[in-house]
N, CA and C atoms as a LAMMPS dump frame, in Angstrom:
ITEM: TIMESTEP
0
ITEM: NUMBER OF ATOMS
510
ITEM: BOX BOUNDS ff ff ff
-5.0000000000000000e+02 5.0000000000000000e+02
-5.0000000000000000e+02 5.0000000000000000e+02
-5.0000000000000000e+02 5.0000000000000000e+02
ITEM: ATOMS id mol type element x y z
1 1 1 N -262.488 -451.913 304.923
2 1 2 C -263.119 -453.218 304.989
3 1 3 C -262.361 -454.122 305.963
4 2 1 N -263.096 -454.852 306.739
5 2 2 C -262.52 -455.765 307.716
6 2 3 C -262.911 -457.18 307.324
7 3 1 N -261.998 -458.113 307.508
8 3 2 C -262.318 -459.507 307.222
9 3 3 C -263.336 -459.974 308.25
10 4 1 N -264.467 -460.46 307.763
11 4 2 C -265.49 -460.956 308.677
12 4 3 C -265.047 -462.263 309.314
13 5 1 N -264.414 -463.099 308.53
14 5 2 C -264.053 -464.402 309.069
15 5 3 C -262.943 -465.018 308.215
16 6 1 N -261.91 -465.504 308.859
17 6 2 C -260.957 -466.394 308.202
18 6 3 C -260.9 -467.64 309.064
19 7 1 N -261.119 -468.769 308.454
20 7 2 C -261.173 -470.047 309.158
21 7 3 C -260.011 -470.898 308.659
22 8 1 N -259.304 -471.533 309.544
23 8 2 C -258.247 -472.451 309.147
24 8 3 C -258.644 -473.846 309.596
25 9 1 N -258.543 -474.801 308.698
26 9 2 C -258.953 -476.181 308.967
27 9 3 C -257.819 -477.166 308.706
28 10 1 N -258.031 -478.371 309.147
29 10 2 C -257.162 -479.52 308.873
30 10 3 C -255.687 -479.173 309.041
31 11 1 N -255.313 -478.922 310.271
32 11 2 C -253.908 -478.643 310.595
33 11 3 C -253.313 -477.553 309.711
34 12 1 N -254.087 -476.516 309.487
35 12 2 C -253.659 -475.359 308.693
36 12 3 C -253.349 -475.72 307.238
37 13 1 N -253.932 -476.793 306.734
38 13 2 C -253.727 -477.165 305.332
39 13 3 C -254.779 -476.566 304.411
40 14 1 N -255.837 -476.025 304.994
41 14 2 C -256.901 -475.386 304.222
42 14 3 C -257.236 -474.065 304.904
43 15 1 N -257.395 -473.01 304.091
44 15 2 C -257.84 -471.722 304.628
45 15 3 C -259.093 -471.296 303.885
46 16 1 N -260.049 -470.791 304.652
47 16 2 C -261.286 -470.262 304.094
48 16 3 C -261.422 -468.831 304.575
49 17 1 N -261.72 -467.92 303.661
50 17 2 C -261.902 -466.527 304.036
51 17 3 C -263.186 -465.959 303.472
52 18 1 N -263.789 -465.027 304.205
53 18 2 C -264.976 -464.305 303.758
54 18 3 C -264.713 -462.829 303.998
55 19 1 N -265.002 -462.018 302.989
56 19 2 C -264.752 -460.584 303.088
57 19 3 C -265.954 -459.806 302.582
58 20 1 N -266.418 -458.804 303.337
59 20 2 C -267.472 -457.929 302.811
60 20 3 C -266.922 -457.087 301.666
61 21 1 N -267.71 -456.928 300.612
62 21 2 C -267.285 -456.129 299.452
63 21 3 C -268.444 -455.263 298.971
64 22 1 N -268.121 -454.301 298.121
65 22 2 C -269.146 -453.512 297.445
66 22 3 C -269.755 -454.394 296.352
67 23 1 N -270.834 -453.956 295.744
68 23 2 C -271.434 -454.722 294.662
69 23 3 C -270.814 -454.341 293.326
70 24 1 N -270.902 -455.247 292.378
71 24 2 C -270.376 -455.017 291.038
72 24 3 C -269.161 -455.873 290.755
73 25 1 N -268.956 -456.148 289.468
74 25 2 C -267.872 -457.04 289.03
75 25 3 C -266.491 -456.522 289.419
76 26 1 N -266.276 -455.229 289.268
77 26 2 C -264.974 -454.656 289.614
78 26 3 C -264.695 -454.799 291.114
79 27 1 N -265.712 -454.557 291.941
80 27 2 C -265.569 -454.716 293.391
81 27 3 C -265.286 -456.17 293.753
82 28 1 N -265.905 -457.113 293.03
83 28 2 C -265.651 -458.536 293.281
84 28 3 C -264.188 -458.869 293.028
85 29 1 N -263.651 -458.391 291.908
86 29 2 C -262.246 -458.671 291.559
87 29 3 C -261.299 -458.059 292.596
88 30 1 N -261.567 -456.82 292.996
89 30 2 C -260.737 -456.172 294.018
90 30 3 C -260.846 -456.924 295.34
91 31 1 N -262.059 -457.348 295.687
92 31 2 C -262.267 -458.099 296.922
93 31 3 C -261.526 -459.43 296.924
94 32 1 N -261.543 -460.117 295.776
95 32 2 C -260.809 -461.383 295.656
96 32 3 C -259.334 -461.168 295.961
97 33 1 N -258.75 -460.164 295.317
98 33 2 C -257.323 -459.905 295.489
99 33 3 C -257.004 -459.485 296.925
100 34 1 N -257.853 -458.642 297.507
101 34 2 C -257.63 -458.205 298.886
102 34 3 C -257.712 -459.383 299.854
103 35 1 N -258.727 -460.22 299.695
104 35 2 C -258.884 -461.372 300.585
105 35 3 C -257.73 -462.355 300.424
106 36 1 N -257.342 -462.63 299.188
107 36 2 C -256.209 -463.547 298.971
108 36 3 C -254.923 -462.982 299.573
109 37 1 N -254.726 -461.692 299.452
110 37 2 C -253.543 -461.062 300.037
111 37 3 C -253.558 -461.218 301.56
112 38 1 N -254.722 -461.027 302.179
113 38 2 C -254.841 -461.222 303.627
114 38 3 C -254.594 -462.68 304.017
115 39 1 N -255.087 -463.601 303.209
116 39 2 C -254.955 -465.02 303.528
117 39 3 C -253.538 -465.543 303.312
118 40 1 N -252.874 -465.057 302.26
119 40 2 C -251.563 -465.587 301.891
120 40 3 C -250.385 -464.765 302.414
121 41 1 N -250.63 -463.493 302.701
122 41 2 C -249.534 -462.633 303.151
123 41 3 C -248.777 -461.982 302.004
124 42 1 N -249.232 -462.188 300.778
125 42 2 C -248.658 -461.53 299.599
126 42 3 C -249.759 -461.414 298.554
127 43 1 N -249.54 -460.578 297.55
128 43 2 C -250.531 -460.391 296.494
129 43 3 C -250.246 -461.377 295.36
130 44 1 N -251.108 -462.356 295.196
131 44 2 C -250.87 -463.381 294.177
132 44 3 C -251.364 -462.948 292.79
133 45 1 N -250.952 -463.692 291.795
134 45 2 C -251.476 -463.523 290.438
135 45 3 C -252.544 -464.601 290.245
136 46 1 N -253.765 -464.162 289.954
137 46 2 C -254.873 -465.098 289.732
138 46 3 C -255.008 -465.328 288.238
139 47 1 N -254.945 -466.588 287.823
140 47 2 C -255.157 -466.969 286.428
141 47 3 C -256.406 -467.842 286.362
142 48 1 N -256.831 -468.175 285.162
143 48 2 C -258.004 -469.037 284.978
144 48 3 C -257.698 -470.083 283.917
145 49 1 N -258.169 -471.318 284.126
146 49 2 C -257.978 -472.36 283.122
147 49 3 C -259.032 -472.209 282.014
148 50 1 N -259.043 -473.127 281.075
149 50 2 C -259.956 -473.028 279.922
150 50 3 C -261.428 -473.129 280.312
151 51 1 N -261.715 -473.739 281.475
152 51 2 C -263.091 -473.815 281.977
153 51 3 C -263.481 -472.581 282.796
154 52 1 N -262.532 -471.665 282.998
155 52 2 C -262.806 -470.472 283.789
156 52 3 C -262.494 -470.627 285.267
157 53 1 N -261.988 -471.805 285.663
158 53 2 C -261.669 -472.043 287.075
159 53 3 C -260.404 -471.261 287.443
160 54 1 N -260.462 -470.506 288.563
161 54 2 C -259.283 -469.735 288.968
162 54 3 C -258.179 -470.638 289.511
163 55 1 N -256.931 -470.181 289.327
164 55 2 C -255.825 -470.867 289.968
165 55 3 C -254.706 -469.883 290.293
166 56 1 N -253.953 -470.255 291.316
167 56 2 C -252.77 -469.513 291.757
168 56 3 C -251.642 -470.528 291.806
169 57 1 N -250.494 -470.161 291.352
170 57 2 C -249.345 -471.07 291.362
171 57 3 C -249.139 -471.653 292.763
172 58 1 N -249.134 -472.991 292.842
173 58 2 C -248.866 -473.67 294.099
174 58 3 C -250.078 -473.923 294.979
175 59 1 N -251.273 -473.468 294.547
176 59 2 C -252.474 -473.63 295.366
177 59 3 C -253.645 -474.148 294.545
178 60 1 N -254.512 -474.89 295.202
179 60 2 C -255.853 -475.159 294.689
180 60 3 C -256.737 -474.085 295.295
181 61 1 N -257.658 -473.554 294.503
182 61 2 C -258.447 -472.415 294.95
183 61 3 C -259.863 -472.504 294.405
184 62 1 N -260.798 -471.98 295.152
185 62 2 C -262.174 -471.835 294.702
186 62 3 C -262.68 -470.497 295.241
187 63 1 N -263.461 -469.796 294.41
188 63 2 C -263.95 -468.453 294.747
189 63 3 C -265.455 -468.404 294.513
190 64 1 N -266.155 -467.694 295.388
191 64 2 C -267.593 -467.5 295.227
192 64 3 C -267.962 -466.086 295.676
193 65 1 N -269.034 -465.56 295.077
194 65 2 C -269.524 -464.218 295.437
195 65 3 C -271.018 -464.283 295.693
196 66 1 N -271.483 -463.383 296.532
197 66 2 C -272.906 -463.136 296.713
198 66 3 C -273.056 -461.662 297.026
199 67 1 N -274.259 -461.216 297.23
200 67 2 C -274.5 -459.799 297.521
201 67 3 C -273.614 -459.312 298.662
202 68 1 N -272.608 -458.529 298.327
203 68 2 C -271.788 -457.893 299.348
204 68 3 C -270.701 -458.729 299.989
205 69 1 N -270.427 -459.941 299.449
206 69 2 C -269.396 -460.799 300.034
207 69 3 C -268.639 -461.578 298.965
208 70 1 N -267.372 -461.855 299.274
209 70 2 C -266.578 -462.799 298.499
210 70 3 C -266.079 -463.858 299.485
211 71 1 N -266.067 -465.113 299.032
212 71 2 C -265.552 -466.227 299.838
213 71 3 C -264.495 -466.956 299.018
214 72 1 N -263.431 -467.352 299.677
215 72 2 C -262.334 -468.064 299.008
216 72 3 C -261.869 -469.205 299.903
217 73 1 N -261.567 -470.331 299.27
218 73 2 C -260.921 -471.452 299.955
219 73 3 C -259.651 -471.78 299.184
220 74 1 N -258.554 -472.003 299.909
221 74 2 C -257.282 -472.332 299.277
222 74 3 C -256.61 -473.482 300.029
223 75 1 N -255.829 -474.257 299.28
224 75 2 C -255.048 -475.333 299.882
225 75 3 C -253.909 -475.721 298.945
226 76 1 N -252.779 -476.021 299.524
227 76 2 C -251.665 -476.583 298.749
228 76 3 C -251.82 -478.101 298.607
229 77 1 N -252.64 -478.696 299.486
230 77 2 C -252.681 -480.153 299.626
231 77 3 C -253.944 -480.821 299.098
232 78 1 N -255.058 -480.086 299.048
233 78 2 C -256.351 -480.664 298.688
234 78 3 C -256.996 -479.888 297.553
235 79 1 N -257.817 -480.589 296.776
236 79 2 C -258.707 -479.903 295.846
237 79 3 C -259.843 -479.348 296.695
238 80 1 N -260.36 -478.168 296.316
239 80 2 C -261.311 -477.467 297.17
240 80 3 C -262.483 -476.898 296.379
241 81 1 N -263.588 -476.657 297.08
242 81 2 C -264.757 -476.003 296.49
243 81 3 C -265.455 -475.167 297.547
244 82 1 N -266.005 -474.017 297.148
245 82 2 C -266.697 -473.129 298.086
246 82 3 C -267.903 -472.501 297.401
247 83 1 N -268.927 -472.21 298.178
248 83 2 C -270.045 -471.405 297.685
249 83 3 C -270.565 -470.554 298.828
250 84 1 N -271 -469.356 298.479
251 84 2 C -271.604 -468.438 299.442
252 84 3 C -272.843 -467.839 298.793
253 85 1 N -273.931 -467.775 299.539
254 85 2 C -275.196 -467.224 299.033
255 85 3 C -275.866 -466.423 300.129
256 86 1 N -276.585 -465.388 299.722
257 86 2 C -277.386 -464.657 300.705
258 86 3 C -278.725 -465.372 300.85
259 87 1 N -279.26 -465.404 302.06
260 87 2 C -280.531 -466.107 302.278
261 87 3 C -281.703 -465.317 301.693
262 88 1 N -282.478 -465.97 300.846
263 88 2 C -283.663 -465.335 300.243
264 88 3 C -284.615 -466.423 299.771
265 89 1 N -285.876 -466.09 299.692
266 89 2 C -286.864 -467.088 299.291
267 89 3 C -286.813 -467.431 297.806
268 90 1 N -286.01 -466.718 297.022
269 90 2 C -285.868 -467.037 295.596
270 90 3 C -285.389 -468.471 295.384
271 91 1 N -284.651 -469.013 296.366
272 91 2 C -284.154 -470.377 296.251
273 91 3 C -285.309 -471.377 296.173
274 92 1 N -286.421 -471.051 296.812
275 92 2 C -287.592 -471.941 296.752
276 92 3 C -288.208 -471.956 295.353
277 93 1 N -288.161 -470.814 294.658
278 93 2 C -288.741 -470.72 293.315
279 93 3 C -287.944 -471.512 292.268
280 94 1 N -286.653 -471.691 292.517
281 94 2 C -285.82 -472.404 291.539
282 94 3 C -285.419 -473.801 292.022
283 95 1 N -285.977 -474.241 293.131
284 95 2 C -285.585 -475.521 293.734
285 95 3 C -285.681 -476.693 292.764
286 96 1 N -286.675 -476.702 291.903
287 96 2 C -286.835 -477.828 290.974
288 96 3 C -285.676 -477.927 289.985
289 97 1 N -284.943 -476.852 289.8
290 97 2 C -283.792 -476.87 288.875
291 97 3 C -282.59 -477.6 289.456
292 98 1 N -282.477 -477.618 290.789
293 98 2 C -281.283 -478.221 291.381
294 98 3 C -281.57 -479.372 292.352
295 99 1 N -282.821 -479.548 292.764
296 99 2 C -283.156 -480.658 293.662
297 99 3 C -283.656 -481.868 292.88
298 100 1 N -283.272 -483.036 293.329
299 100 2 C -283.764 -484.287 292.769
300 100 3 C -285.104 -484.615 293.43
301 101 1 N -285.84 -485.547 292.846
302 101 2 C -287.114 -485.971 293.433
303 101 3 C -286.931 -486.58 294.825
304 102 1 N -285.748 -487.182 295.079
305 102 2 C -285.489 -487.789 296.384
306 102 3 C -284.774 -486.827 297.345
307 103 1 N -284.84 -485.539 297.048
308 103 2 C -284.363 -484.491 297.946
309 103 3 C -285.564 -483.575 298.256
310 104 1 N -286.417 -483.984 299.17
311 104 2 C -287.698 -483.293 299.39
312 104 3 C -287.607 -482.081 300.318
313 105 1 N -286.667 -481.191 300.075
314 105 2 C -286.509 -480.015 300.925
315 105 3 C -287.487 -478.939 300.472
316 106 1 N -288.131 -478.282 301.426
317 106 2 C -289.11 -477.268 301.057
318 106 3 C -289.037 -476 301.902
319 107 1 N -288.005 -475.89 302.737
320 107 2 C -287.82 -474.652 303.496
321 107 3 C -286.564 -473.936 302.978
322 108 1 N -286.489 -472.651 303.219
323 108 2 C -285.385 -471.843 302.69
324 108 3 C -284.03 -472.368 303.154
325 109 1 N -283.895 -472.657 304.439
326 109 2 C -282.604 -473.075 304.973
327 109 3 C -282.112 -474.383 304.341
328 110 1 N -282.977 -475.381 304.254
329 110 2 C -282.574 -476.668 303.654
330 110 3 C -282.286 -476.524 302.168
331 111 1 N -283.14 -475.791 301.459
332 111 2 C -282.922 -475.59 300.02
333 111 3 C -281.633 -474.822 299.755
334 112 1 N -281.385 -473.782 300.55
335 112 2 C -280.17 -472.999 300.372
336 112 3 C -278.934 -473.825 300.701
337 113 1 N -279.024 -474.649 301.74
338 113 2 C -277.906 -475.534 302.071
339 113 3 C -277.644 -476.513 300.937
340 114 1 N -278.695 -477.103 300.387
341 114 2 C -278.533 -478.033 299.263
342 114 3 C -277.911 -477.335 298.061
343 115 1 N -278.412 -476.145 297.741
344 115 2 C -277.885 -475.369 296.61
345 115 3 C -276.396 -475.078 296.808
346 116 1 N -276.049 -474.548 297.979
347 116 2 C -274.658 -474.189 298.251
348 116 3 C -273.739 -475.411 298.25
349 117 1 N -274.205 -476.492 298.844
350 117 2 C -273.397 -477.713 298.893
351 117 3 C -273.141 -478.242 297.488
352 118 1 N -274.184 -478.247 296.65
353 118 2 C -274.009 -478.729 295.278
354 118 3 C -273.084 -477.812 294.486
355 119 1 N -273.186 -476.512 294.697
356 119 2 C -272.282 -475.575 294.018
357 119 3 C -270.834 -475.828 294.429
358 120 1 N -270.594 -476.011 295.722
359 120 2 C -269.231 -476.254 296.199
360 120 3 C -268.678 -477.573 295.638
361 121 1 N -269.506 -478.618 295.633
362 121 2 C -269.064 -479.908 295.092
363 121 3 C -268.869 -479.822 293.577
364 122 1 N -269.736 -479.08 292.901
365 122 2 C -269.565 -478.861 291.464
366 122 3 C -268.182 -478.264 291.187
367 123 1 N -267.794 -477.272 291.978
368 123 2 C -266.485 -476.638 291.807
369 123 3 C -265.359 -477.609 292.153
370 124 1 N -265.575 -478.452 293.149
371 124 2 C -264.58 -479.449 293.536
372 124 3 C -264.299 -480.417 292.387
373 125 1 N -265.354 -480.781 291.657
374 125 2 C -265.242 -481.706 290.524
375 125 3 C -265.4 -480.946 289.2
376 126 1 N -264.859 -479.752 289.118
377 126 2 C -265.137 -478.863 287.984
378 126 3 C -264.839 -479.488 286.623
379 127 1 N -263.798 -480.254 286.524
380 127 2 C -263.454 -480.831 285.214
381 127 3 C -264.438 -481.911 284.776
382 128 1 N -265.26 -482.401 285.692
383 128 2 C -266.258 -483.425 285.358
384 128 3 C -267.566 -482.824 284.836
385 129 1 N -267.725 -481.501 284.987
386 129 2 C -268.928 -480.802 284.512
387 129 3 C -270.212 -481.488 285.006
388 130 1 N -270.276 -481.718 286.316
389 130 2 C -271.452 -482.358 286.916
390 130 3 C -272.696 -481.497 286.753
391 131 1 N -273.826 -482.142 286.68
392 131 2 C -275.104 -481.445 286.75
393 131 3 C -275.638 -481.538 288.165
394 132 1 N -276.569 -480.662 288.514
395 132 2 C -277.117 -480.674 289.871
396 132 3 C -277.803 -481.995 290.207
397 133 1 N -278.369 -482.655 289.202
398 133 2 C -279.048 -483.925 289.449
399 133 3 C -278.08 -485.112 289.5
400 134 1 N -276.776 -484.826 289.256
401 134 2 C -275.733 -485.846 289.397
402 134 3 C -275.244 -485.938 290.84
403 135 1 N -275.85 -485.122 291.71
404 135 2 C -275.457 -485.077 293.119
405 135 3 C -276.701 -485.189 293.989
406 136 1 N -276.558 -485.901 295.102
407 136 2 C -277.658 -486.025 296.07
408 136 3 C -277.156 -485.531 297.428
409 137 1 N -277.867 -484.552 297.984
410 137 2 C -277.444 -483.915 299.232
411 137 3 C -278.21 -484.467 300.422
412 138 1 N -277.484 -484.69 301.505
413 138 2 C -278.09 -484.944 302.804
414 138 3 C -277.714 -483.73 303.656
415 139 1 N -278.638 -482.773 303.765
416 139 2 C -278.322 -481.513 304.454
417 139 3 C -278.084 -481.717 305.949
418 140 1 N -278.67 -482.753 306.529
419 140 2 C -278.534 -482.975 307.956
420 140 3 C -277.217 -483.658 308.305
421 141 1 N -276.778 -484.592 307.465
422 141 2 C -275.5 -485.281 307.684
423 141 3 C -274.336 -484.5 307.081
424 142 1 N -274.644 -483.415 306.361
425 142 2 C -273.633 -482.558 305.723
426 142 3 C -272.751 -483.361 304.761
427 143 1 N -273.422 -484.046 303.815
428 143 2 C -272.676 -484.79 302.813
429 143 3 C -273.419 -484.767 301.485
430 144 1 N -272.641 -484.922 300.422
431 144 2 C -273.169 -484.964 299.058
432 144 3 C -272.67 -486.246 298.419
433 145 1 N -273.586 -487.003 297.841
434 145 2 C -273.179 -488.187 297.085
435 145 3 C -273.051 -487.777 295.629
436 146 1 N -271.846 -487.99 295.077
437 146 2 C -271.594 -487.721 293.67
438 146 3 C -271.93 -489.016 292.936
439 147 1 N -273.118 -489.057 292.352
440 147 2 C -273.654 -490.294 291.786
441 147 3 C -272.803 -490.834 290.642
442 148 1 N -272.227 -489.966 289.854
443 148 2 C -271.396 -490.358 288.713
444 148 3 C -270.2 -491.205 289.151
445 149 1 N -269.67 -490.917 290.338
446 149 2 C -268.476 -491.6 290.831
447 149 3 C -268.759 -492.511 292.019
448 150 1 N -269.96 -492.438 292.577
449 150 2 C -270.267 -493.207 293.767
450 150 3 C -269.507 -492.731 294.993
451 151 1 N -269.06 -491.487 294.972
452 151 2 C -268.286 -490.923 296.082
453 151 3 C -269.171 -490.095 297
454 152 1 N -268.785 -490.05 298.254
455 152 2 C -269.469 -489.185 299.225
456 152 3 C -268.49 -488.099 299.649
457 153 1 N -268.943 -486.857 299.545
458 153 2 C -268.127 -485.706 299.925
459 153 3 C -268.808 -485.011 301.099
460 154 1 N -268.086 -484.876 302.19
461 154 2 C -268.614 -484.13 303.335
462 154 3 C -268.387 -482.639 303.083
463 155 1 N -269.312 -481.828 303.593
464 155 2 C -269.139 -480.381 303.459
465 155 3 C -269.328 -479.71 304.81
466 156 1 N -268.751 -478.53 304.915
467 156 2 C -268.881 -477.704 306.109
468 156 3 C -269.868 -476.6 305.78
469 157 1 N -270.739 -476.307 306.734
470 157 2 C -271.764 -475.268 306.557
471 157 3 C -271.596 -474.232 307.655
472 158 1 N -271.471 -472.967 307.272
473 158 2 C -271.381 -471.857 308.218
474 158 3 C -272.457 -470.859 307.845
475 159 1 N -273.216 -470.422 308.84
476 159 2 C -274.314 -469.51 308.572
477 159 3 C -274.152 -468.236 309.392
478 160 1 N -274.403 -467.104 308.741
479 160 2 C -274.489 -465.831 309.446
480 160 3 C -275.83 -465.202 309.06
481 161 1 N -276.117 -464.058 309.585
482 161 2 C -277.377 -463.397 309.205
483 161 3 C -277.351 -462.927 307.76
484 162 1 N -276.155 -462.731 307.185
485 162 2 C -276.021 -462.176 305.84
486 162 3 C -275.686 -463.19 304.75
487 163 1 N -275.297 -464.403 305.134
488 163 2 C -274.931 -465.381 304.116
489 163 3 C -274.929 -466.796 304.676
490 164 1 N -274.948 -467.744 303.734
491 164 2 C -274.714 -469.152 304.041
492 164 3 C -273.486 -469.559 303.251
493 165 1 N -272.526 -470.173 303.91
494 165 2 C -271.267 -470.574 303.308
495 165 3 C -271.139 -472.083 303.408
496 166 1 N -270.776 -472.731 302.308
497 166 2 C -270.432 -474.155 302.342
498 166 3 C -269.083 -474.325 301.67
499 167 1 N -268.322 -475.297 302.162
500 167 2 C -267.061 -475.623 301.505
501 167 3 C -266.729 -477.087 301.719
502 168 1 N -265.885 -477.597 300.825
503 168 2 C -265.52 -479.011 300.863
504 168 3 C -264.133 -479.184 300.256
505 169 1 N -263.575 -480.367 300.436
506 169 2 C -262.258 -480.676 299.897
507 169 3 C -262.145 -482.175 299.702
508 170 1 N -261.135 -482.547 298.918
509 170 2 C -260.814 -483.968 298.737
510 170 3 C -259.344 -484.111 298.419
């Protein structure tokens, strides 16, 4: 397996990695460890808090999986969130579950971007247990308004033929 992409942002204070993996829960766990080892230069111990959020000593971390890929964002300095999804029209069928009435997206790309952005922000604010309707996405400006706090979180969107990746930090 070869790393498809490792991105370093904000003066090397944030690292984002994407790795192709086999399908299945065991493959996801192995992929997480392999990607983290590539990103950090050592094999870390991954633990989880009471909400199930992963953590590594000394780092803030967020992990996401989709068909055949694992994505991870890590930082010593910022809280982070990531989501990765494969593009499919199923997102249109479930759009009413995660879109607000004032988010009138109706194409796959916009809906998938909104879904991924909300997932990444949800992970960023994991202890707040936000609902999808507690966030309003502007897919064109690449920002999410967290209505509960009145905060605006910018997100980064990366697209390939096999996945859509969003990530954010604060």
